[in-house]
N, C-alpha and C positions, 0 to 999 in steps of 0.2 A: 854382605855387611858384617864387619868384625863385631864380635860381642863386646859389651862393656866389661871392663876389668874393675871388680869391686873389692874393697877391703873393709874389714870391720875392726874398730878399736873398742875393746872391752868384751871379754868372754864370760861375763857373769850371768845372772839369772835371766835377763832379757835377751841374751845372745841368740838362743834358738829361734826366736820369733823372726829375727833378721836372717840368720843363716839358712833356715829352712825355707823362708820366702824366696831367697835367691835361688836355692837349689831346686825347689819344686815349681814355683810360680814364674820364675824368670830364666829358667835354664836355656830357653831358646835365644835369649838376648843378652845374657850376662853370665860371667863366671866369677866365683869367689876365689880370688888369687892369693889373698893374704889375710891373716888375723893378727891382732896385737893385744897383749895384756902383760902387766908387770908380775902377775902371779903365774909362776912357771907351770904348776899343775893344770890350771885351767887352760893356759896357752897351748900346752902340748896335747891335751885332750882334744881341743878344738882343731888344731892343725892335723892331727891324725885322722879324726873323723871326716874332715872335709878335704883332706889331701891337698893342703895348700901351704904356702910359706908362713913362717911364724916369726914374730918380732916382739921384743920387749920394749922397744922404743917407737912411738908412733911417727916421729919425724923420719926415722930411718925407713920405716915401712913406706911412707909416702914418697920419699926421695928415691928409694931403690926400685920399688915396684911400679911407681908412676901410675896409680890407679885412675880410672875415669871418675869414680865415685867412691866415697867412703861413708860408712855408717858410724856415728858416734854414739856408743852405748855405755858411757862412763858416768861416774858421779857428777851431779849437777855443776859443781864448781869448775870442772874441767871442760865443760862444753864450749865456752867461748874460746879458750886457748887452742883447743884441738881443731875446732871448725875454722878459726882464723888462719891457722897454719895451712890447712888444706885449700881454703878459698884463695889465699894469696898466691897459690901455685896453680890456680885454674882448675882445681878439683871440685866436682859437684859434691854436695853434702846432704845426706839424709840423717837427721839428728833426733835422738830421743828427747822427749819433753823434760824439763822446760827449756825454752830458748837459752836462758842464762839464769843466774840467781838475782838479777836486778834489772830494772827497766833501762837504766843508763847503759849497762853492758849490752843489752838487747838492741838499743838504738844504734850503738857503734857497729854491732854485727850486721844489722839490717843495712846500714850504709855501705859496708864493705861488700856485701853480696851484690848490691846494685852497681857498685864501682867496678868490680871484677867481672860482672856479667856471667856469673855461674848460676846453676840451678841449686836451689836450697829448699829443703822441706823439713817440717817438724812432724814428728810421729804422733799425730792426733788421730790414730787409726779408728777410734770409735765413731768418728764422723761418717765412716763408710758402713757402719752397721745398718742392716735393713730397717731397724727401729728408728734410727736417726734420720735416714733418708725419707721414711714415711712422714715424720714430723716436719722435715724441711719442705717437702713437696706440699704438705697440707697448708703450710704458712705461705709459701711463695705463690701457690695457685689461688690463694684467697679462700680456700675451702672452709677454713674455720674462722674467716673474717679477721678483723683487727685483733691482735693479741691484747688481752686485758692484763694478764699476769701469768707468772709461772712459779712453780715451786720445785725445790730440789732437797731431797733428804738422803744423806749418805751417813750410814752408821756402821763403821768397821771396827775391827779389833787389831790393834798394833801395840801389844804390850811392851814393856821396857826391854825384855829380852830380844824382841824384834830389832830394836835400835842398837842394842849392844853387840849385834853380830857384825857391825861395820864401824869404821872410825869416822864416817861422814854423815850418816843419817841422824836426824834429831839435832842438827847443829845449824846455826844461822849462817856461819861463814862458808860452810861446805854444801849444805842441802838447800839453804835459803828459806827454810820454814818447815812446817810440819804437814798437818792434814790438808791444808789448802794447796800448797805447791807440789805435794807428793801424791796425794790420793784424789782430792776433789777436783783437781785441775782439768781432768778429762771431761767430767760432767759439766763443769762451768763453761768449758770451751764449747761443748755441744750446744748449750743454751745461747751463748753469744753468736755462734754460727747460725742457729735457727732463727734468732731474732732479726738478724740482718739489719742492725741499726747500731749507731755509735752509742757508747755509754755516756750518760750525762753526769751521774754521781754515784758514789758508793757509801753506804753507811753500815759499818760492821763492828762486831765485837770479836775479840780473840782471847783465848785463855789456855793455860795448861792446868787442867783440873785433876787429872788422875795419874800422871806420870811423874816419876821421881828422877829418872836418869837422863832426861832430855831437856834442852833449853827452849824448844820451840812449842808452838801451840798444838794442843790435841783437840781443840774445839774452836769452831768459828761459825758465826751466824750473822745474818744481816739482809740488806736489800741492795740490789743493783738496779738503778733506774736508767732506762734507755731514753735517747732523745726523741723517740717516737711515742713516748708516754707509757710504754709497757714496762713492767718491772719483774724482777726475779726475787723471790724469797728463798733463802738458803739456810740450811742447818746441816753442819758437817762435823762429825766426831770420829776419832779413831780409838776411843776408849770404851766401845760397846763390848759385849761379851762374845760376839762372833761377827763375821763378815756378812751382814745382811745384804739383801739385794738393794741396789740403788733405785730410788723412785723419783721420777720427774713427771710433772704434769704441765702442759701448756694450755691455758684457757683462753679461748677466743670468743668473739661475739656469736659465732655460728656453730661452735662445737669445741671439742677439746681433744688433745692427744695425751695419753698416759703411757709412760715408758716404765716398765719394771724390768730391771736387769737388761736383757737384750731383746725384749719383746715390746712392741708398741701397739696400742689400740687407739684407733681414731673413731670418735663418736660425733656424729653430726646431728644437729637439731632437726634438720629437714631430712627425714629418712628417704624421701623420694630421690634425693641427690646423693645417695650412697649409704646413708645410715651408719653402718659399722664396717671398719676394715681392720685387719690385723697384719703385722709384719714381724717376722722372727727368722732367725737362721734356720736353713733347711739342712737336713742330714746330707752330708757329702758335699755341701756347697763350698766349704773352706778346707784348707789343707790341714794335715795333722802335724802339729808342732812337736810332738813327742811327749814323753813323761815329764812331769814337773812344772808344766806351764800353768799359770793362774788364769782361771776363767774370767776374772774381772778385768784382765787386760783386753779382752775382746778377741775376735777372730780375724780382724781385718788388717793386720800388718801386711799380709801378702797382697791384699788389694791395693793398699796405698803405695807399697813399694813398687809393684808392677806399674802402676800409673805414673809414678815418679820416673822410673827408668824410661818409659815411653815418652815422657815429656823431654827427657834429655835427648833421646834419639831423634825425635821429631821437632825439637826446638819449639815446644808448645808450652802453654802456661802450666805451672805447678798448682795442684789443688790446695795444699796447705803450705803456702810459701812464707817468705820472711816477713811479709806484712801481716799475715794471719797470726804467725807466732808472736810478733811484737804486740799486736792488739790484745792478745790473751795475757801476755806478760804485763801490760799496763793494768789490766783488770786485777791480776794478782797483786801487783804493787799497791793499787788503791785499797784493796781489802786489808793488806798489812798496815798501811799508813793509817787508815781509819781505826783499825783495832788498836794501834799503838797510841794514837793521839786522842781517841774518843770523840773525834769530830767527823762530820760528813766531808768526803773528799770529792771535789769537782774535777772531772777528768781533764778538761781543757786546761785548768790551772796547773794540775799535776804535770801534764805533758810540757807545758811552757816552762815550768820551773826545773824539771829533772832532765828534759830532753834536749837541753841546749848543748 
């Protein structure tokens, strides 16, 4: 069997998570044949390290190299254009979050994926964390009973100089938002994934309380109500004094799961049927992404990328596909609309109005 030919667009901070995943976790089924970036220094460094072709233009990379799959690791506002170009040419796409910067664009991208019948995945790698998997199994198996509610607390530090390092972060037209779409999206996606229910409504507040140099929110809080009657309380800020561990708790009738950073503890009321279980990353379980990677990205890019490549080869279902990406995009859109209008946003009405 011939190996998949992979290309990566964007050689910035997240690039090693993708490149090393291909080199280490997928070396038996894929080769990194090309990289692309408009910044010459980053491009040449990546090309030299991975001994592959280099391009400053993503269209040329796709047209000349004809990869089987590309990774889109660029600023948010570029996601739709780059993914669309590849999909229209029958290239499979593994894309960093978010799907796009608006639900309307995400709907169009979702339709194109289905029309062209390619494989498409969003990088919500933290779904594959042992902690998330314990929570998911605890809910799906009925171990903790009906979910009553959940809470999310994310308190990170992204000062103005963090945003000033780029020309797109902290902007509505290029990033699409602040703490919600950039930092909290992973944790919110985990809870939507674990709840396994459609969202009924969202009631949220958003504000910029501590930043001077950005347009977008640095604080968001609210409630996400699901159609099964369970709900999420969330509080997220990026103006804390340091990056504290993310804390999530899922409370059920028979027990609860508490996640702190990448460790989960399951507590059951009936100790005879399990009592307490813990899940956390094990030493040597995941690949080494090299110096400079951020722990809060999680360890599991390599897991999701490997599974995505196998789905391409075997023509099987993708774990976090275009539908999963779209549903999380709708959740983000609802939070922003509620924060902007000060009103509760009903998801079915939002989809009917925006998704036409």
